[in-house]
N, C-alpha and C positions, 0 to 999 in steps of 0.2 A: 646396594644389591634388588635386582630385578623378583617381581612376585612369584614371577613363572620359574627362578632357580631357583636347586635343591637348597635343602637346608644341608648346613653340616655340621655334622657332631665330632669334634677335636678332641681325640680320643686320648691324645695324650702331648700334652703340655706341660710347664714349669711356673712358676710365681714370676709377678712382673720386680724388679727391683725395689726395694724399700726409696724412699725419701727423694730426694731431686737427682735427677741422672745427667749430672754436669757434659759439654762437649765431649770431654776426654773420655769420659764412660759412655757414650753413645758410640762413637768409635768403637771401642774395644769391645763392644758388642756385637759390632759388627762381623766378625771373626771369630774363626777356632785357634788363632794364634796367641801366643802368650809373648810375640816380641812387637816391635815399631812397626811400621809400615815402611817402604823404601824410600827413601830421603826425597823430598819433593812431590810427594803423593801424601793419601790417606785411607783409610781404611773404605774412603765412599769410594776410591778407586776401584772398584770391583762391581760385578753382577749384582749382588745385595747393595751395594751404596749406591748404584743408579738405580735401581729399583725402587729405595725409600724416595729418593728424590721425583721417582716417575711419578709411584702411587699413594706417598704419603702425604706429598707437600699438600695438594688440594686438600685432602681433610683437615689440614691445617690453616685453610685459607690461604695458602700460598699458589702461586700456579705450578702447573706441572714440571717439572725439570728444574724449578729453582734450585739457586746453586747452596751448593753445601755450608757456605758463611749463613747463607740468608734462611736457610733451614732450620739452624742450628740456634738462631738468634728467634726466629721464631718460637722454637719449642722453649726457649728459655725465659720469653715472655707471658706465655701460658702457664708455665709451670709443668714439672711432670704428670702432677695427677691428674690436671685437666685434658692433657696431649693423651695421658692412658687413657680416659673416660672416653675420647672421643673417637682413638682408633681404635679403641675394641668394639665399641658402638659401629663403626665404616666394616668390620671385620664381617657380622652378621652371621656370627655361629650362634647356633641351638644351645649347644652345653660344650661344655668345658670339663673335660676329664685330666687333674692335675697331681702330676707327681712330685708329692711333697719331699721328697727322700730329701732337698738342701735344706738347710738349716733355719729356720724361720726369722732370724733376725736379719739375714739376707735380702728373704723374698716374703712379699706376701703368702698370706697360707689362701688353703681351698674358700674360707669364706669369703675373705676381703678380695677375692679375685670374683669371686660370684658378687659382690658387692659394686667393684668400680668396675665389670661387664654390667649387670644388670643380666645377668643369663643364671639358669644354674650351674654348678658346680660340683663335680664330683670327684674322687677321692683316688689315686694308684697308689698302693701300698711300695715303696720300695723295701725288698727283704732285708738288706745288709744292715739298713739303717734301721731295722726291728731288732737286728741280731747287736748291731750297735748298742744302744739300749737297753740290753740284755748286760750285756757285759758291763755296760757303766753302772747299772742296777745292783752292784757285786754278787756274791752266790759262788758254791761252789763248783768246780769244771765237770764234776761227775754227774749237776743238774744244771748244764746248760741244755742241753738238748731237750728235753721234757721244758724249760723254760723259754726257751727260744718259741718252741710250738704252741705252750699257753699265752706265749705276749702275742704272737701271729693270728694266733685268735680271738683274742681279744680285740685287737684292731682293724680284724676285720668283720668285728661285729655290726662295726659303724652301718646303719645301711648307705651312706654317704658313698661307701667304698665298693670300685664298681671291678677293679683288678687289682695284678701285682706286677711289679716290676724287678728286674735282676741286672744289676750294671755287672757283674762277673766278666763282662769283655775288658772296662775301665780294669778291674783291679788283678783279674790275671790273662784274660783272653777266651777266645770259645773254644779253643783246643783243647779243653780239660778231660780228663780221665769221666767216658760217658758211664756212671754206675755212682751210687751211693756210699760214703766210707763206710767201714763199720765202727759201731760206736764205742770200742778200746778207742781207735784214734781219733774221734771227735773228743773223747773226754782228754787226752794227753795235748791235741792242738788246743782245747779251750784251755786247758792250764798254761800254757806257755802263755795266749792272749791275755791272758786276766791275768799275768803277772806281769808280762810287758805293757798293762795298761796303769794297776797299780798306783795311786798317787796322783795322778793324772786328772784333771776337769774331767775329763771323759774318755770313753775307751777308743783305744791306739784305732785308726781305720783297719775295716777288715780285709785281710791282704793274703792270709792262710788258707790254699788250697784243698787240705781239708775241710775247712768250715766254711767257703766257698760251698765247696759241692752240697756239704749236708743241709747247710740252707735253702740250697737250690731248689734238689732233689722235697724237702721238707713241704718248701711252697710248692712245687710242682703237685706234691698231692693235695694238699689243702684246696687249690685252686680249682683241681679235678673234682676234689669233695664240695664246694663252696659255689660253681659256678664262679669261677674267678679265673680271665685268661691272665697268661703268663705273659708279659712285654720283656724283649732283650733287646739292649742296645746293639745294633752291630752297624760296622762300618764310619763313617763319618764322625770324627769326634778332635775333642782338643788333644793337644801334645801328649797328654798322659798316656793315651792308648799307644798301642804298635798294632798299625794300622791293618799290618797282614795278616794279625791275630783276631782280628775281628770280623772275618769274611764267614756269613753266616754258613755257606759249608759245612765249618768245622761243628756244626751243628747239628748232624745228619744223625749221627750216633745216639745224640741227646733224644731227636724227635723220635728215634723210634725204640728206645727207654718207655718213653710216657704216653706212647698212642695207646695201648690197651687201658691203661686206666684214664683217657678221656681230658687230660691238661690240652685246653687252647693256649698252643704260642703261637704270640705277634712278634714277627719279625722287623723290628722300628729302623725306618731310615737307609741302611742297606749300602748306600753311591759309597765307593762305585761299584760295591759290588752288588748294586740292584738287581740286576737281571738274576743273580746267586739265589736270589731271596724269591724270585720270582717262580726260577725254578722248584724251589723246596716247598710254595707254597701250590704249584703245579700237583708234584708228587704224591705228596703228603694231608690227608683228608683234615688233621686238625692242627697247619700253618697256614698262617695269614702273614701278610704282606705289606708292609706300611710303608706310604709318601712321603712321610713328613722331613723337613727339615731341609731335604736336599734338595726341595724344590726352590725354598726360599736363597739358597745357595747357588744354585744356577743361572735363578734372575731368568733374564731372558730363552734362557735354554731348557726352561721347566718343560715345554711340549714335548719335546724330545726327551725328556727322560721321563718323564710320566710314558709317551709310549713305550719304551721300551720297557718297562715293569708290563705293561698290558699285554707285550707281547705272547707272552706264556703263561702270566698268572691269571687262574680264572676270574672273571669279572666279581662273581661272589665273594671273594676273598680278599680283596683291596680294600683300605683303607687309608681315607683321609685323616691328617696331622698339620700342624702347624710346627710342632717342636717348639714352640715360641720358648724363651727364657730371657727372663730381665727386661729384656726391652718391647713394651710394646709394641711398635710397627710392626715386628716379626708377627703378631697375632695377622693385623691388618696383610700385611702382605703373604702368610704362608696362605690367609682366604682369598688374595686376589688371583695370585700365580695359579693356583690348582684351577679355580672356575676357571680361569683365561686356558689355562692347558686342557685343561678338561672340555671345553666349546671347542677350542679347536681341533681336539683330533677327534673330536664327534664332526664337525663339521667336513672334515677331512674324508673320513670316511663315506659318510653319505654322499658327497660328490664324485668320489670315485666308485657309487655305487656296491662298495662290501657293506655296507650298515643302512636300514632303513631310518626315520629319522626317531620312528619311536623307540629301535634299539639303542640310539644315542643319547635319547632321553632316558633310558630305563639304565646305560651303564650309568651314565651321569649320578642318578637317585643312589643306585647300588654304591660308590664307591664314598660319593658325599657324606653319607649317613646309613642308610638304609642296611649295608653289613655288618656296620658297627650296631647299632641296634640291636640287630639279630647274634654278633656274638657276645655281646653284654647286655644278661638280661638284668642285671641290677640295675642297670640306666636310671632305668622309670621315669624319663619324662621324655 
């Protein structure tokens, strides 16, 4: 990273997978698919895989575009911890905001991510995970709403917490009824969920439409009262979601519902609906759009996708993230591809006479980290 490049605030990412990441696991983390690659190919045969060979290989001491086998062997020689430290250092991230909604047994914790990266790490609290912790602890259905609110307040009391996250898109879709449910319906649904979870090691995943809406609206209110933006997964994801149901335009009625209470809503990822997310950020003062995840997957096309987001979204409401999960390469690539895309876009606009050089520099700094520092007042670094 050059000293004149804007610092990057990774406002949404996840932990790295624990232990050694073997060659098969590396491949599985280069795709959102749960299937095998086509015969005679691997998951390296993709925009993301080519980007790994181009940009991550030199960080691990290999030539640019080293072959897949050579890359995986070098990774094995170094070990996952050393490779992770090198790639996170090369990413040049100023701070990481980690959604730790996945089990700690699978991924590094927020504190462990800070230790491995050598950079400050903050926590993003996943609403559905808090609800599942409440259900796992037992208690009567009649007390679920109060217990959830109390547990959420406790989780968010830590100074390391900077935001909230909902995966209602995965569990239900974003085309939910845009109003909080009646308390009587919450009690009934909680009773059904608690009975279904009885005798199990933990609560069953939260999939009740009523409880998902209750948890979401409680979180939106808590976020507004405590300066905690609410992030939504939208668009691109794995096969457990229905892509057409996570178009961010489905959130239009919800955005209207929470506007007056001051909830700041962040539309993550978006692709292939990133232009829809940009529109929502354009028309709603409390909606923000993120360019994470998609830039990694489109690889060499990152500048085009970023340009499409910036067609309509106000420059002061676009956020950088990696949305890296499991594999340290994804943090480095998220940073590299964003920097290249932002620089290329700015250079084209300056060359065409549409922007001044100062304009290009200012927009780059806003998206890279300036906007996140305004949006997340509890970032503290």
